[in-house]
N, C-alpha and C positions, 0 to 999 in steps of 0.2 A: 590624632593624625595617624596615617597608615603608613605601616611598616613597607619598605619596599619588596616586589614583588619576589625577588629573590628569598626574603626572607620569611614570607609569606605560606611559601609551598614548601618549606625545608630546603632551599638551596637550589629549588631548580626551577626553571622559569617556565609557564605555557608557552612558550615561541620555541621552546628546543627542538630541532626536527625529530620526528618519529625515529626510532632504531627497528631495521625490519628485523625477523626471525633469520636464524643462521640459515644460509644457503640461496636464501631468496636473490642477493645479489650478486651471486655465484661467487664470494670474494674466499670463502669457505666451504668445502665438500661437506654437505648436508642432506639429511632427509628432510621432507616438505612436512616440518615441526614445529611447532611456536615455542616462543620462550616466555613463560609467565611472567617471569623475575622481570623482564626488560618491559614486558608491554601493562604489567599490573603495578608501577609505580606510583600511579596516582589515587589508588586506592587505600595506602598506607597512611598511618596515624597523622601525621604533617598535610598529608595533602587532602584536607577535608573537603577543599573546596570543589571538588570531583561532585560530590553531593547535590550539587546546585547545578551542573555539566556544563562548568567554565573550562573543564580541560581534557584532553582527550586520554581515554580510560584506558586504548588499547583493544585490538580485536579480538584476544582471547576472553576479555571479559565481558566485551560487547556480545561475545558467541554464549556467553555463560546465562547471560539475559534472556538471549530466546527462548530457555527453558521455562522461562515464567509468562504467564499467559497473557498477563497485562501487557507487557512487552509485543509480545508474540502476535497477538490478534490486531494489535494498531497497526501494526506494518503489513499483516497477511491481507487485511480487510481492504486497505488501500491499494495493496498491488493488484486483487482481485477485481478490485471496481475498476480500476483501470485499463484492466484488460477483459472485463468480462462480453463486454459485447462487441469487443474487437472493432475493425474498420470493414468499410466497404469499398474497393478496388471497383474504380470508374475510367472511362476512357472518352475520349471525343472522337465520335464518328463510330457508326453501327460496323463497321466492316473490322472493328478491331474485338468484337465481343469474342470471339475465340481466344485470341490470346489474354484477355481479361480471365476468361476461365481458366486458363494453363498457368497464369501468373496466382492466380487465388489456390488454386491447387500445391504449385510449388511451394506458396509458403506454408501452407498444412502440410504437406510432405515434409519441410525442415522445421516444423513446431516452431514457428516464429512466435505465436501467440504465448504458447506456454514459455519458452525464453524469455520474452520479455517481462511476463509475470516474474519470474524467478529474479530477472535484475532488478524489478523495482521492489522486491523483498531482500535481495543484499542492499538495497539502497537505504530501505529503512533500517535494516537491522545494521549496518556498517557506516553507512554514511558514502559508501561509494560501491558499484557493480561495475562489471567488466564483462562483454560478450564479444567472443574469439572468434574471429573467422576463420576457416577451415580450409585451405585450398590443397592440404595433399603435402604442404611444405614445413610442418610441424618441425620436423628432425632434420629443418637445413635452417642452421641459425645464420648463415650470411643472407639469405632469401626473407627471412622474418624482420630484418633489419631495416630490408627497403619497404617502400612505400607501395600499398595495395592500388595504382591507379584504376580507375573504371575505363576499362579500356579493352575491348576483345584482344588483342594482343595480352594483355597481362591476364586477363580472367577469360581463359579458353571455354569455350561449350562443354560443360559435362567436366569443368574441373573442381566444380565447388562440393566440396565434401559434407560442409554442415557448419553450426553454428555451436559454441557452447559459454554457458557461464564461468566466470573464474572468481572465486572470493576474492576481496582485496587484501586478505593474510598472505597469500601468495607473489603478490606483487610490490614494485616499488618504483617510484620515479628515478628515469635514467638521466635524462639530459632536459632542461630548460632554461629558460634566458632569465636570469636573476639582477640583469643591469641596466638594460635601457626598457622603461616603462613602455613606451613607444614601438616595442617590437610585438610582432603577432604571435610570438612564442613564449612573451613574459609569463613567466611563474604559469606556464603551461605546457608540461610533460611533452616532447617530440616521439619519446619511446619510451617504454616502461621494463623494467627487468622482471622477468618471470623464473622463478627458481634458477638463476643464471644466464636465462636467455635473454638477449636484448629484442624485444616487437616493437616495430612501429605503430603507433596510436592507428592507424587506418587498417590497423588487423587484431587491435583490441582496442574495442570501443567502449569509452568512459561513460558511466553513466551518475552524475551527481545533481540530485535535484534543490538541494539546501548546502550552494556553496557557502565557504569563509572568506571572509577578508584576504588578501594577500600576506600579509603578515601572517596569519595562522596556518597559513597551507601547508608549510613543511612541517609544523608541529603535529597533521591531521594527515600525515602520507599524501597528501594532496589529494583526499577527501572531502567530504562534507561532514555536516552534520548529521548525524544519524538521529532517525525518529527516537529510539530508545533513550539516547541521551538527553533530547529533549522532554521526553515523558517521566524520565527519573527522579525529581524530586515531586514528583503527582503522585507518580507509583509509592514510592518512599510513604510518604503521609497517606496515601488509603493504606498500606499494607499494617502500617504502625496504628491508623484508626481502628481497621478490621480486629486486630490482635485485641487491642485494649476494649473494643466492646464486646469480645468474647470472651477474655478475663474477668469482665464486668459483671456480664450475665452469668456466668459459673460461680461467682462470690458475691452476689447480690446483697444477699442475706448475712448476717453474722448474730450469733448467739456469744452476749457475752453474761458472765456471772463476776457479779461483785463479791468478793471476799475479803479475807483478810491476807495479806502477801507477807504480813510479819511473820506467819508463821514458817516461812521460808528459810527463814534464819534460824531455826531450832533443828534439831539431829532429826535427820529424817523426813522433815517439813517439806522439802522440795518433791520427795518423792508420791509424800502422802498428797501431795497437790495437784502432780501430775495424774495421777490414779483417781485422782477424783475428775480431771478434765476426761479422761479415757472415759469415766464409767458414765457421764454426762454425753460422752458421743457417741456410744455405743447402745445406749436407751433413748437416743433423739429419734425420733421417729411421729408420723402424725398419728399414726393410733397408742402410741406410747404415753406414759407420763414421765416427767421431768421431777425430781423433788429438788427443792433447795434447802437450807436450815436457814428459819424465819428469823433467827437473831445476827447469824454474821454473814448471810449470801444473799444475793438480790439479781433476780433472773432480767436481761434487758434484750430485748433482740433490735439489733441495726440494721434497715434495710435501705438501701440506694436507689432512689427513683429511677425507672426506665424508659420516661415516657418521650424524650425527646432523642434517647438513642439513635433510632432510626435516620431520623433528619441529620445530624450529624454524618453518621456513616454513608448516607446516601450524597449528602454534599461531596466529602472528602472522595466518592466513586467517581463522581458527574463531574469533577476536577479534570479527571485522566480525559475524558471526551473533550474538554474546552482546549488542551493544549494539541489535541490529537486534530482538532477541527471535523471528527466526525459527529454524526446526531446521534442522540442518545438511545434513540431505538435501532440504530445501526449497529454499534458497538456493544451495547448491553443490553437489548431488547427492551429496553424501558419506553412504555408507551405512554402517552399524555393522557391526564384523566381531566375530568371534568365534561361539562354540556359540551358539545360540538369541537372537544379539542381533536387536533387535527395533526401530525409532524410534517404535513405536505410541504410547507413552505419551508420548513429545514433542510428536507431532503433536497429539494428544489436547487436550494441553494447549494447543499454539498455537491450534485452531481454538477452543478457550473463550475464548482474549484476543481473536479476531478477532469474536467474538459481542461481548464487551463492548464493542468496540471500535466495531461497526455501531451498538448500541443509543445510544452515547454522540454519535458524530457525524453518524449518519444518520438517527436514528428521527425526532424535530421536524421538523429540513427534508424528509421524506420523507410525514409526515402533512398538512404544508403544502402540499408539491407534488400531493399526492393530491388534498386539498380544492378546490384551484385546478381541476385537472383534472374533478371532479365537478360543479362550477360550470359549465364550460365545455361539457361533455358533458349534463348533465340539467338543470342550473339551479338544483340544490339541494346541501346536504350529508347525506350520512347516515352521523351518527357510528359505526353501529354495522359501518361498514366496516372493517377495520382491514389493514395488511400484517405477515405474521410471517414471519420470517428464516428462511429453510430451513438445517438443521445442514450445514456442510460435510463431517462425517464419515459414509463411505458403508460400511455393514456388508458384509462379504461373503455368499455366495449363499447357505450352511448356516444365518448368524447370521439372515439375511432369513427366511428358511423358517421357522425355529424361530417368530421372532417373528409370521408370519402364522398359524402355525396355533395361537398360545396367543390373538391376537386372536378369530379365527373362534369356538374354543372358548367364549371370554368371550362373545360377540356370542348364541353360542347358548343360553347359561344366560340372558340379558338379555330374548331374544325369548321362550323359554319359561316365564319368568317373568312376563311382561307388563309390564316395564319399559320396552323398544324393542319396534318393529312393524319389519317386515322392509324397509318402506320405507325407515325411518331408517338401519336398516343398510348397505342397498343404495347410498343418498343419499353414506355418509361413504365406501364402496369406489369410489364415481366420482368423487368429490372428491379423493381420493388420489393426486397426481399419479406416487409412485414407484412405485405397483402396479400390478398388470396389469388392471386395470380400470377403469382412467381413462377417464372419458369415457362409460362405462355408461349408457343410456338408465334413468333412474330411475323414472320412470313404468311402464316395463315389466316390472311385478314378474311371475316365473311361479308357476302354480300349486303349491302345496305337494304332494309325493310322497304317494299315497292309504295306507292304515296298512289291510294285506290283513285283519287280524284283526278289523278291524271290520265287514266284508262280511260278508252273509247266506250261510251256506253254505258257509263259508272253513273249508281244512281244518287241524285245530289239531295235525294230527302233522306228523313231517318225513318219515315212511314212507309210500308210497303202499300203500293195499291192504292196511293192517292191522287193518280190522275197526272203525276208529272213526271212519271219516267220517261226517260228518252227512251 
């Protein structure tokens, strides 16, 4: 029978609310520095459950894990792939082309793509990341408490200073409802404490891609499960296996001399035995000769077979890719072997998963950020302007050429049938960032080629001088 939870983890339950470092809540004046004693409680002897990722290890320990490439590479790959191809801003109506271009340039000016990559890394490292909206009121504690409404009277044109990422160590949930599960703010912080300042959640956007059940949210400081904590059991197995294989390779062969150990009991016997071993070790060489006493000694070499160590080590390493959901060729650079072997299927599946993560984690915050930038740039919000995530999958040249030929044939049918105009087709080609006609002048439509059969006096035959000229 299992012992109670409090006994299993040394008197502290995994549901105990997380304790912030001094100064975060503002209850005690302090500089922005962590308290490893508070946040490292789960790593000590009786808290062995942390090795399986069952308890919150604390932000300082999670920060330490970022120094290991096994943890860092997983989160960095996911964050970079989620923002690598970024988005294409589009709108309904040709007259909004200039506005779309200005909005795209403003997003580049505010480094939105880079900030979303950083906040995705924070989510991977710590289970939670924040994006602070700076409207120039950072030093106004009373203003920070108020909601940031999407209105031109609240966000005036030119008032947006920028955006900044904030690590979760410096934040702590301020107010949330813990009584009524039907309340919209049930276990959802309305504001956050940031080094003593209460900041409304509309000014400090929260990113959590792996949320926990409500009962565990206080223990994790209302963050989610970090990718580092998920991968820890598998990384530990890999590190242990890697070191064991290294130790075994360096000591796979042992020389044994069978001798009379009873001489150790004689006076000076131990020293003589050690001297004998040192002599054997010093003369041990592929080009040397080892001599043993034919009556009292016997030489034996014991070697450990190494034929399957590479497979054991590879399997341990590949388990890290399984928990991260990243193909081996992406995470470890291991390409499939064998005839006609290909990883295209795994990569397509991985890209589909990345696309779902983009929608789940980024779409709502990105729309909010774009609305703020529109208020800052134009003084109003156009809801017909949207951001479409660009696909990570890239076709080869032959596939791309086939697709373009099919689209061209389809466009000709639509134009000839009166469904589309040449200007509309030209606008689509000019807006295609991946196509060869990106940036084409939409208004400069060339004249259609003349049909020679409609001209008066045209020759209706293929052969000149055959007597049928008109």
